[in-house]
C-alpha positions as CSV (number, residue, x, y, z in Angstrom):
1,X,76.7,106.5,96.7
2,X,79.1,104.7,94.5
3,X,81.5,107.7,94.7
4,X,84.6,105.4,94.6
5,X,85.9,107.5,97.2
6,X,89.1,105.2,97.8
7,X,90.3,105.3,94.6
8,X,90.2,109.0,94.2
9,X,91.7,109.2,97.7
10,X,94.7,107.1,95.9
11,X,94.5,109.2,92.7
12,X,94.9,112.7,94.5
13,X,97.8,111.0,96.9
14,X,99.5,110.2,93.9
15,X,99.1,113.5,92.2
16,X,100.3,115.2,95.6
17,X,103.3,113.1,95.6
18,X,104.4,113.2,92.0
19,X,104.0,117.2,92.0
20,X,106.2,117.3,94.9
21,X,109.0,115.1,93.3
22,X,108.6,117.4,90.4
23,X,108.8,120.5,92.1
24,X,112.1,119.4,94.0
25,X,113.6,118.3,91.1
26,X,113.0,121.5,89.1
27,X,114.2,123.4,92.4
28,X,117.3,121.5,92.5
29,X,118.4,121.7,89.1
30,X,117.2,125.5,88.5
31,X,116.6,127.6,91.3
32,X,118.8,125.9,94.3
33,X,118.8,129.1,96.4
34,X,114.7,128.3,96.9
35,X,112.9,126.2,99.3
36,X,109.7,124.4,98.4
37,X,107.7,123.3,101.2
38,X,104.8,121.3,100.5
39,X,101.9,119.5,102.6
40,X,99.1,117.5,101.7
41,X,97.3,114.8,103.7
42,X,98.4,111.9,101.6
43,X,102.1,113.3,101.7
44,X,101.7,113.4,105.5
45,X,100.2,110.1,105.9
46,X,103.0,108.6,104.0
47,X,105.7,110.1,106.2
48,X,103.9,109.1,109.1
49,X,103.9,105.3,108.1
50,X,107.6,105.8,107.2
51,X,108.4,107.1,110.6
52,X,105.7,104.3,112.5
53,X,107.7,101.5,110.5
54,X,111.0,103.3,111.4
55,X,110.1,103.4,115.4
56,X,108.6,99.8,115.1
57,X,111.9,97.9,113.9
58,X,113.7,99.9,116.6
59,X,111.5,98.8,119.4
60,X,111.2,95.1,117.5
61,X,115.1,94.8,117.9
62,X,115.1,96.4,121.7
63,X,112.6,93.8,122.4
64,X,115.1,91.1,120.9
65,X,117.9,92.3,122.8
66,X,116.6,92.3,125.8
67,X,115.0,88.7,125.4
68,X,118.5,87.5,124.2
69,X,120.1,88.8,127.4
70,X,117.5,87.2,129.9
71,X,117.9,84.0,127.5
72,X,121.6,84.4,127.8
73,X,121.7,84.9,131.6
74,X,119.2,82.2,132.6
């Protein structure tokens, strides 16, 4: 009890993302022939939510265009 799970989860997520960016920069600068693949729950969640937001924007645009077409024809 009182373990501050959410704040610890945030710290771990930030650490994973910072580490990934540092590794990508290191590979880009010094080892261009290497490929770095990383996976972490926080990293996957951020990618998932970014993709979800992107998809929702496209869905909203399509609903708006259909509404606009129907409004024009009626």
